[in-house]
C-alpha positions as semicolon CSV with decimal commas, in nm:
position;residue;x (nm);y (nm);z (nm)
1;X;2,097;1,503;1,352
2;X;1,864;1,793;1,182
3;X;1,688;2,000;1,414
4;X;1,408;2,229;1,347
5;X;1,629;2,512;1,327
6;X;1,796;2,322;0,997
7;X;1,419;2,323;0,875
8;X;1,428;2,674;0,938
9;X;1,701;2,788;0,723
10;X;1,611;2,558;0,445
11;X;1,323;2,737;0,476
12;X;1,422;3,084;0,496
13;X;1,691;3,030;0,216
14;X;1,315;2,982;-0,010
15;X;1,091;3,258;0,114
16;X;1,314;3,541;0,065
17;X;1,068;3,707;-0,237
18;X;0,771;3,507;-0,084
19;X;0,489;3,793;0,094
20;X;0,361;3,723;0,404
21;X;0,022;3,590;0,319
22;X;-0,267;3,479;0,502
23;X;-0,236;3,226;0,758
24;X;-0,356;2,883;0,820
25;X;-0,738;2,884;0,847
26;X;-0,917;2,640;1,100
27;X;-0,966;2,379;0,947
28;X;-0,592;2,387;0,802
29;X;-0,448;2,430;1,121
30;X;-0,650;2,090;1,216
31;X;-0,570;1,908;0,929
32;X;-0,216;1,990;0,931
33;X;-0,229;1,887;1,344
34;X;-0,374;1,533;1,249
35;X;-0,147;1,479;0,948
36;X;0,156;1,498;1,228
37;X;-0,020;1,294;1,514
38;X;-0,109;1,025;1,290
39;X;0,203;0,988;1,045
40;X;0,336;0,659;1,079
41;X;0,658;0,802;1,249
42;X;0,402;0,947;1,526
43;X;0,104;0,764;1,551
44;X;-0,029;0,908;1,820
45;X;-0,390;0,847;1,788
46;X;-0,553;0,964;2,047
47;X;-0,429;1,313;1,967
48;X;-0,513;1,211;1,570
49;X;-0,846;1,184;1,719
50;X;-0,849;1,469;1,867
51;X;-0,781;1,722;1,540
52;X;-0,987;1,520;1,363
53;X;-1,293;1,585;1,557
54;X;-1,147;1,970;1,551
55;X;-1,122;1,951;1,158
56;X;-1,486;1,826;1,141
57;X;-1,614;2,098;1,364
58;X;-1,399;2,357;1,084
59;X;-1,610;2,233;0,825
60;X;-1,402;1,941;0,686
61;X;-1,536;1,655;0,518
62;X;-1,489;1,297;0,619
63;X;-1,389;1,245;0,250
64;X;-1,098;1,526;0,371
65;X;-0,976;1,357;0,664
66;X;-0,923;1,059;0,479
67;X;-0,720;1,145;0,195
68;X;-0,537;1,343;0,427
69;X;-0,471;0,988;0,604
70;X;-0,391;0,851;0,253
71;X;-0,154;1,145;0,171
72;X;0,077;1,097;0,481
73;X;0,039;0,663;0,485
74;X;0,286;0,719;0,207
75;X;0,522;0,851;0,415
76;X;0,720;0,505;0,359
77;X;0,896;0,610;0,012
78;X;1,136;0,787;0,163
79;X;1,244;0,415;0,255
80;X;1,266;0,380;-0,147
81;X;1,439;0,748;-0,187
82;X;1,724;0,700;0,044
83;X;1,711;0,292;0,040
84;X;1,728;0,223;-0,332
85;X;2,009;0,494;-0,384
86;X;2,234;0,323;-0,099
87;X;2,193;0,008;-0,276
88;X;2,305;0,127;-0,602
89;X;2,585;0,281;-0,466
90;X;2,640;-0,037;-0,255
91;X;2,621;-0,223;-0,587
92;X;2,864;0,024;-0,769
93;X;3,129;-0,066;-0,534
94;X;3,112;-0,423;-0,550
95;X;3,177;-0,372;-0,945
96;X;2,848;-0,362;-1,039
97;X;2,769;-0,178;-1,383
98;X;2,378;-0,155;-1,280
99;X;2,354;0,244;-1,384
100;X;2,500;0,190;-1,715
101;X;2,331;-0,072;-1,898
102;X;2,079;0,035;-2,133
103;X;1,688;-0,002;-1,972
104;X;1,478;-0,303;-2,142
105;X;1,181;-0,203;-2,307
106;X;0,946;-0,280;-2,043
107;X;1,119;-0,039;-1,818
108;X;1,195;0,214;-2,082
109;X;0,762;0,187;-2,132
110;X;0,749;0,238;-1,733
111;X;0,964;0,542;-1,775
112;X;0,820;0,718;-2,027
113;X;0,464;0,607;-1,893
114;X;0,549;0,777;-1,559
115;X;0,791;1,040;-1,578
116;X;0,850;1,129;-1,947
117;X;0,938;1,509;-1,969
118;X;0,692;1,621;-1,715
119;X;0,955;1,916;-1,560
120;X;0,805;1,806;-1,207
121;X;1,051;1,527;-1,201
122;X;1,366;1,761;-1,299
123;X;1,286;1,916;-0,934
124;X;1,237;1,577;-0,824
125;X;1,609;1,444;-0,899
126;X;1,746;1,749;-0,799
127;X;1,642;1,731;-0,429
128;X;1,676;1,336;-0,440
129;X;1,958;1,277;-0,702
130;X;1,906;0,942;-0,905
131;X;1,643;0,797;-0,711
132;X;1,351;0,731;-0,997
133;X;1,639;0,577;-1,198
134;X;1,784;0,344;-0,941
135;X;1,399;0,246;-0,869
136;X;1,307;0,139;-1,181
137;X;1,684;-0,067;-1,243
138;X;1,575;-0,250;-0,900
139;X;1,261;-0,298;-0,889
140;X;1,039;-0,245;-1,190
141;X;0,717;-0,282;-0,972
142;X;0,832;-0,108;-0,697
143;X;0,864;0,212;-0,957
144;X;0,498;0,146;-1,108
145;X;0,320;0,118;-0,730
146;X;0,529;0,425;-0,619
147;X;0,332;0,659;-0,893
148;X;0,020;0,448;-0,866
149;X;-0,004;0,483;-0,465
150;X;0,110;0,881;-0,424
151;X;-0,079;0,960;-0,702
152;X;-0,422;0,886;-0,550
153;X;-0,498;1,181;-0,330
154;X;-0,426;1,360;-0,615
155;X;-0,688;1,162;-0,820
156;X;-0,969;1,185;-0,539
157;X;-0,847;1,578;-0,480
158;X;-1,070;1,627;-0,174
159;X;-0,807;1,852;-0,018
160;X;-0,685;2,171;-0,193
161;X;-0,303;2,116;-0,373
162;X;-0,199;2,355;-0,094
163;X;-0,329;2,170;0,181
164;X;-0,162;1,862;0,079
165;X;0,155;2,034;0,005
166;X;0,145;2,195;0,342
167;X;0,024;1,854;0,523
168;X;0,350;1,698;0,361
169;X;0,588;1,959;0,414
170;X;0,446;1,922;0,804
171;X;0,499;1,535;0,801
172;X;0,865;1,599;0,675
173;X;0,915;1,840;0,947
174;X;0,788;1,656;1,233
175;X;1,087;1,590;1,519
176;X;1,044;1,201;1,416
177;X;1,104;1,257;1,044
178;X;1,298;1,563;0,938
179;X;1,314;1,459;0,600
180;X;1,535;1,740;0,420
181;X;1,448;1,676;0,052
182;X;1,086;1,649;0,093
183;X;1,076;1,974;0,306
184;X;1,225;2,173;0,068
185;X;1,033;2,027;-0,258
186;X;0,678;2,060;-0,045
187;X;0,778;2,420;0,041
188;X;0,864;2,491;-0,337
189;X;0,552;2,372;-0,462
190;X;0,334;2,538;-0,174
191;X;0,504;2,861;-0,326
192;X;0,392;2,752;-0,657
193;X;0,051;2,762;-0,565
194;X;0,076;3,107;-0,367
195;X;0,094;3,002;-0,022
196;X;0,261;3,286;0,145
197;X;0,567;3,289;0,431
198;X;0,323;3,323;0,723
199;X;0,151;2,962;0,668
200;X;0,472;2,805;0,558
201;X;0,637;2,904;0,919
202;X;0,306;2,818;1,073
203;X;0,328;2,443;0,931
204;X;0,651;2,413;1,066
205;X;0,549;2,519;1,387
206;X;0,273;2,300;1,425
207;X;0,512;1,976;1,300
208;X;0,797;2,103;1,570
209;X;0,517;2,025;1,823
210;X;0,436;1,694;1,710
211;X;0,498;1,381;1,982
212;X;0,739;1,141;1,947
213;X;0,607;0,799;1,816
214;X;0,507;0,620;2,181
215;X;0,398;0,274;2,012
216;X;0,044;0,126;1,946
217;X;-0,049;-0,115;2,181
218;X;-0,238;-0,443;2,076
219;X;-0,604;-0,407;2,010
220;X;-0,801;-0,719;2,217
221;X;-1,117;-0,827;2,096
């Protein structure tokens, strides 16, 4: 089982040359806290309401809060990341040549449109090797949908890029969803955006205090 200490070790491995930098401000703390409480792995909506209110009080706009919710709703892509790789492995064990067959024209076009030679996806390949190739081969529709949905918070751009990376880091580090490849990716992105060691470690502490999933009651009309 991945522990908070494991996540911290991964973070510290990436932080030796990073300055302490500025601490999180009140609005960032509220938005990150909202994210971990509202994430699909927690769904503590009472806590989410508390932190959404705190975020509004700290100057966050409704657009920033809604973008936070859209961003974290994409947590399900980790099922694609791990599940697609698992399925291609299983198929290969059963004699399939799925990874060696040349892509058809439609898949080649999708790959060119969404991945191309963007170096960002080289980092993704390092952290989640084989995911994108497995997905485009198994489900071109899912491949396109992955890129389209995950790009929404970057198109609406209500939140600063650094805030989105810290929110994503927190969600990938919470007790109910410790996804190390994602956490590493978001730490590296945050560092590139100038986020300091202090803010990254603060984010991990916020994540560590997220509650476990307690279930959601049926809504009665």
